[in-house]
C-alpha positions in Angstrom: 1.9 -3.9 17.6 -0.3 -0.8 17.0 0.0 0.0 13.3 -1.6 3.4 13.4 -2.4 6.2 15.8 -5.9 7.6 16.5 -8.1 9.7 14.2 -7.0 8.7 10.7 -9.3 10.5 8.3 -10.6 7.4 6.5 -12.1 5.8 9.6 -13.7 9.1 10.7 -15.1 9.7 7.2 -16.5 6.3 6.6 -17.3 4.9 10.1 -17.8 1.2 10.5 -18.9 0.1 7.1 -19.4 -3.6 7.9 -19.2 -5.7 11.0 -18.4 -9.4 11.1 -18.7 -12.1 13.8 -15.8 -13.6 15.6 -15.0 -17.3 15.0 -17.1 -19.5 17.4 -16.5 -23.0 16.0 -13.9 -25.2 14.4 -13.8 -24.8 10.7 -11.9 -26.0 7.6 -11.2 -24.4 4.3 -9.1 -24.6 1.2 -7.4 -21.2 1.8 -7.2 -19.1 4.9 -6.3 -15.5 4.5 -4.9 -13.8 7.6 -5.4 -10.1 7.6 -8.4 -8.1 6.6 -6.8 -4.9 5.2 -6.4 -4.0 1.5 -4.0 -6.8 0.8 -6.1 -9.5 2.5 -9.2 -8.3 0.8 -7.6 -8.4 -2.7 -6.2 -11.9 -2.1 -9.4 -13.2 -0.6 -11.4 -11.9 -3.5 -8.9 -13.5 -6.0 -8.8 -17.0 -4.5 -12.5 -17.1 -3.8 -13.3 -16.1 -7.3 -11.2 -19.1 -8.5 -13.4 -21.5 -6.6 -11.4 -22.1 -3.5 -13.4 -22.4 -0.3 -11.9 -19.3 1.4 -12.0 -17.9 4.9 -10.6 -14.5 6.0 -9.8 -13.6 9.6 -8.6 -10.4 11.3 -7.7 -9.9 15.0 -9.2 -6.4 14.9 -12.2 -5.0 13.2 -11.7 -5.5 9.5 -9.4 -2.9 7.8 -8.5 -1.0 10.9 -4.8 -1.7 10.9 -2.5 -0.1 8.4 -5.3 0.2 5.9 -6.9 2.9 8.1 -3.8 5.0 8.0 -2.9 4.8 4.3 -2.7 7.9 2.2 -4.0 5.6 -0.6 -1.8 6.9 -3.4 -1.4 4.4 -6.2 1.9 4.7 -8.0 4.0 2.5 -10.3 7.2 4.0 -8.9 9.1 2.0 -6.4 10.9 3.7 -3.5 14.2 3.0 -5.2 14.7 5.0 -8.4 14.8 2.8 -11.6 18.4 3.7 -12.5 19.7 2.6 -9.0 17.3 -0.4 -8.8 19.0 -1.7 -11.9 22.3 -1.8 -10.1 20.8 -3.7 -7.2 18.7 -6.3 -9.0 19.6 -6.1 -12.7 18.0 -4.3 -15.6 15.3 -6.9 -16.4 13.9 -7.2 -12.9 14.0 -3.5 -12.3 12.3 -2.6 -15.6 9.7 -5.3 -15.3 8.9 -4.3 -11.7 8.3 -0.7 -12.7 6.2 -1.7 -15.8 4.2 -4.2 -13.8 3.3 -1.4 -11.4 1.6 0.4 -14.2 -0.3 -2.7 -15.2 -1.4 -3.2 -11.6 -2.9 0.3 -11.3 -4.9 -0.3 -14.5 -6.0 -3.7 -13.3 -7.2 -2.3 -10.0 -9.2 0.4 -11.8 -10.8 -2.2 -14.0 -11.6 -4.4 -11.0 -13.3 -1.5 -9.2 -15.4 -0.8 -12.3 -16.3 -4.4 -12.8 -17.5 -4.9 -9.2 -19.1 -1.4 -8.9 -17.1 -0.6 -5.7 -17.7 2.9 -4.4 -14.2 3.9 -3.2 -13.4 7.1 -5.1 -10.9 5.5 -7.4 -9.6 8.2 -9.8 -6.9 8.1 -12.4 -4.3 10.7 -11.8 -1.0 12.0 -13.2 2.1 11.9 -11.0 4.6 14.7 -10.6 7.9 13.6 -9.0 9.6 16.9 -8.1 13.3 17.6 -7.5 13.5 19.4 -4.2 16.7 21.2 -5.2 18.7 22.0 -8.4 21.2 19.3 -7.2 18.4 16.7 -7.0 17.3 17.7 -10.5 20.5 16.3 -12.0 19.8 12.7 -10.9 16.1 13.0 -11.3 16.6 14.0 -15.0 18.8 10.8 -15.3 16.0 8.8 -13.8 13.6 10.3 -16.4 15.9 9.1 -19.2 16.0 5.6 -17.8 12.2 5.4 -17.5 11.7 6.7 -21.1 14.2 4.0 -22.3 12.0 1.5 -20.5 9.0 2.7 -22.6 7.3 4.3 -19.6 5.4 7.5 -20.6 7.2 10.3 -18.9 8.0 14.0 -19.6 10.8 16.1 -18.1 9.7 19.5 -16.8 12.2 22.3 -15.9 11.9 24.3 -12.7 10.6 27.2 -14.7 7.9 25.1 -16.3 6.9 23.8 -12.9 6.4 27.3 -11.5 4.7 28.6 -14.6 2.4 25.7 -15.3 1.6 24.5 -11.8 2.7 27.1 -9.3 5.1 24.6 -7.7 8.6 25.3 -6.4 11.3 22.8 -7.5 14.4 22.2 -9.5 12.5 20.1 -12.1 10.2 17.1 -12.2 9.1 13.9 -13.9 5.5 14.1 -15.2 4.0 10.6 -15.6 0.6 9.6 -16.8 0.1 6.5 -14.7 -1.0 7.0 -11.1 -4.3 7.0 -9.2 -6.0 7.8 -5.9 -8.5 5.7 -3.9 -10.2 5.5 -0.5 -8.3 2.4 0.6 -10.6 1.7 3.5 -13.7 1.7 1.3 -11.9 -0.4 -1.3 -11.1 -3.1 1.2 -14.6 -3.2 2.6 -16.1 -3.2 -0.9 -14.0 -6.1 -2.0 -14.9 -8.1 1.1 -18.6 -7.3 0.8 -18.7 -8.5 -2.8 -16.7 -11.6 -2.1 -18.9 -12.5 0.9 -22.2 -11.9 -1.1 -21.2 -13.5 -4.4 -18.2 -15.8 -3.8 -19.1 -17.4 -0.5 -16.2 -15.9 1.4 -16.4 -16.4 5.1 -15.1 -13.5 7.2 -14.4 -13.4 11.0 -13.0 -10.5 12.8 -11.7 -10.2 16.4 -10.2 -13.6 15.8 -6.5 -13.9 16.6 -4.3 -16.9 15.8 -2.4 -18.1 18.8 -0.7 -21.2 17.4 0.2 -22.7 14.1 1.0 -26.4 13.4 1.4 -28.0 10.0 2.3 -31.1 8.2 3.0 -31.4 4.5 -0.6 -31.3 3.5 -2.5 -29.0 5.9 -2.2 -26.2 8.4 -3.8 -26.2 11.8 -4.3 -22.8 13.4 -5.5 -22.4 17.0 -7.4 -19.2 17.9 -7.8 -17.1 21.0 -11.3 -18.5 21.2 -9.9 -22.1 21.6 -11.1 -23.1 18.1 -9.1 -24.7 15.3 -9.0 -23.6 11.6 -7.8 -26.4 9.3 -6.6 -25.0 6.0 -4.9 -26.6 3.0 -3.1 -23.3 2.3 -2.6 -20.1 4.4 -2.0 -16.6 2.9 -0.3 -14.2 5.3 -1.5 -10.7 4.5 -0.5 -9.4 7.8 1.8 -6.7 6.5 4.3 -5.3 9.0 3.1 -7.6 11.8 4.6 -10.5 9.8 7.8 -9.0 11.1 7.0 -10.6 14.5 6.7 -14.2 13.2 9.6 -14.3 10.7 12.9 -15.4 12.1 15.0 -13.3 9.7 14.7 -9.5 9.5 13.2 -8.7 6.1 12.5 -5.0 6.5 13.3 -2.0 8.6 10.2 -0.5 10.2 9.5 3.2 9.6 7.1 5.6 11.3 5.2 7.8 8.8 2.8 10.7 9.2 -0.1 12.2 7.4 -2.2 15.3 7.7 -5.4 16.4 5.9 -6.8 19.9 5.6 -10.2 21.3 6.1 -12.1 21.4 2.8 -11.1 24.2 0.5 -13.5 26.3 -1.6 -11.4 25.5 -4.7 -8.3 23.3 -5.1 -5.2 24.4 -7.1 -5.8 23.1 -10.6 -2.8 20.7 -10.5 -4.3 18.8 -7.5 -7.5 18.1 -9.4 -5.8 15.5 -11.6 -2.2 15.0 -10.3 -0.5 13.6 -7.2 2.7 15.2 -6.1 5.8 13.9 -4.3 9.3 15.1 -4.0 12.9 14.1 -3.5 13.2 15.8 -0.1 14.6 13.5 2.6 12.2 12.6 4.2 9.9 12.9 1.2 6.5 14.7 0.9 3.4 13.2 -0.7 0.5 15.5 -1.7 -2.9 14.5 -3.0 -6.5 15.8 -2.9 -9.7 14.1 -1.9 -13.2 14.3 -3.6 -14.4 16.7 -0.9 -11.7 19.3 -1.7 -9.2 18.5 1.0 -5.5 18.3 0.6 -3.7 15.3 2.1 0.0 15.4 2.8 2.2 12.6 4.1 5.8 11.8 4.9 8.1 13.1 7.6 9.3 9.5 8.1 11.8 8.3 10.7 12.9 5.0 12.1 10.2 3.3 14.1 11.0 2.9 17.8 7.6 2.1 19.4 4.0 3.1 18.9 3.9 5.5 21.9 7.0 7.5 20.7 5.6 7.5 17.1 2.3 9.0 18.3 3.8 11.6 20.6 5.5 13.1 17.6 2.3 13.7 15.6 2.0 17.4 16.4 5.7 18.0 15.6 5.5 16.1 12.4 2.3 18.0 11.4 4.3 21.2 11.6 7.1 19.7 9.5 4.6 18.6 6.8 3.1 22.1 6.8 6.5 23.7 6.3 7.3 21.3 3.4 4.0 21.9 1.8 4.3 25.7 2.1 7.7 25.5 0.4 6.3 23.3 -2.4 3.1 25.3 -3.1 3.6 28.8 -1.8 0.4 30.7 -1.0 -1.9 27.7 -1.1 -4.0 27.7 2.1 -3.9 24.6 4.4 -5.7 24.5 7.7 -5.0 21.1 9.3 -8.1 19.1 10.3 -6.8 15.6 11.1 -3.3 14.2 11.6 -2.3 10.6 12.2 0.6 8.2 12.1 1.3 4.7 10.8 4.1 2.2 10.3 5.5 0.7 7.2 8.6 -1.2 6.2 11.4 -0.8 3.7 13.4 -3.7 2.3 17.0 -3.8 1.1 16.1 -3.4 -2.6 12.7 -1.7 -2.2 10.9 -4.7 -3.6 8.2 -6.7 -1.8 8.3 -10.2 -0.4 5.6 -12.3 -2.1 5.5 -16.1 -2.2 6.3 -19.1 -0.2 8.6 -19.3 2.8 10.7 -22.3 3.8 9.6 -22.2 7.4 5.9 -22.3 6.6 4.8 -25.2 4.4 1.7 -24.8 2.2 1.7 -21.1 3.0 2.4 -17.8 1.2 3.2 -14.3 2.3 2.1 -11.1 0.5 4.2 -8.4 2.1 4.0 -5.2 0.0 6.6 -3.4 1.9 7.3 0.2 0.8 5.4 3.3 -0.2 3.3 1.6 -2.8 2.0 -1.4 -1.0 -1.4 -1.4 -2.6 0.2 -1.7 -6.1 2.4 -4.6 -4.9 -0.7 -6.3 -3.4 -2.5 -6.1 -6.7 0.6 -7.8 -8.3 0.4 -10.4 -5.6 -3.1 -11.5 -6.7 -1.8 -13.1 -9.9 1.4 -14.4 -8.2 -0.4 -16.3 -5.5 -3.0 -17.5 -7.9 -0.2 -19.0 -10.0 1.6 -20.4 -6.9 -1.6 -22.2 -5.7 -2.2 -23.7 -9.2 1.5 -24.6 -9.7 1.9 -22.3 -12.6 5.2 -20.5 -13.2 5.5 -16.8 -12.5 8.8 -15.0 -12.9 7.8 -12.4 -10.2 7.7 -15.3 -7.7 11.5 -15.5 -8.3 12.0 -11.7 -8.3 10.2 -11.2 -5.0 11.2 -14.4 -3.2 12.5 -14.7 0.4 16.2 -15.1 0.6 17.0 -13.3 -2.6 
């Protein structure tokens, strides 16, 4: 499955940061991480730092799947509002999932600082905007539920939005806890550090063609006719896991993004705040350090990569119209547009943990609009699972829930 279209901004901006060899021999390890995107990089760093002999493989060049297409917004919010998520999974699970998202953003920021990774990580505020006055009613209710969960939020009226930020909307939730990052550089930075300091072995252009296992080990055959013997396997293969799981765990969605030419000056709000709204489909807005504006959204059901990519120009126009409605008068000259694929689950929560069909294996599938945040949460969850320690999120995010 092609997970993105051509010309995503991050790949053109950064180029090929690092190259790795393909696997050319039989090897063995404690933990094999499949997938070299952000999720795989986070998990490989985590387990290698704990002393496991760790190998990471990717069938493409590292980080050129979904990671190349991400808008790299980091939010604690889940695609399902807190007040409706409570009805689906219960108050405790919903509230803890939201609050843990805040902790994950802070954890990632600390990790970037500790390792000295150059990936443009910046703390931001988040402004969740009601597209209409009707939407403002339920969004104000959502704000109340977040405040009761001890999440730092403030309700803004439509008048305050326009006066303070020059934004059109029926009202908004202003939150303190969000961030932006260059996800492609983040993934490469983590892998480089782990390879240099933690003895992580990395192989790209290495595709698994067969998997066999007993109750102690996994035996994975590759397209180069080699075998990887691993005590544990971590599947960080994102939406491509859809192809190996028997039961449907997510609906696939096509999503689109467009980035502007650099502006001489950004609107003040975009210097420290990310924007998104309640429009269906939603609109995300963020800036980059080189004074570009990145917008994303215009989602629809995924059919196939060719259809998804044929719609890029049409979706670019739709995103431009939504942005012009949200921030009237702000110039936006499109520079690059691209598409990607993501998944949505029945309750908007990820699937992280073991699977009954795959002994000695774990999946970290951060489905949804905030997959990076879920993947950071998955670091501790998989660490605990490998060590046999309890972790309540392994119950919350389990398969078959």
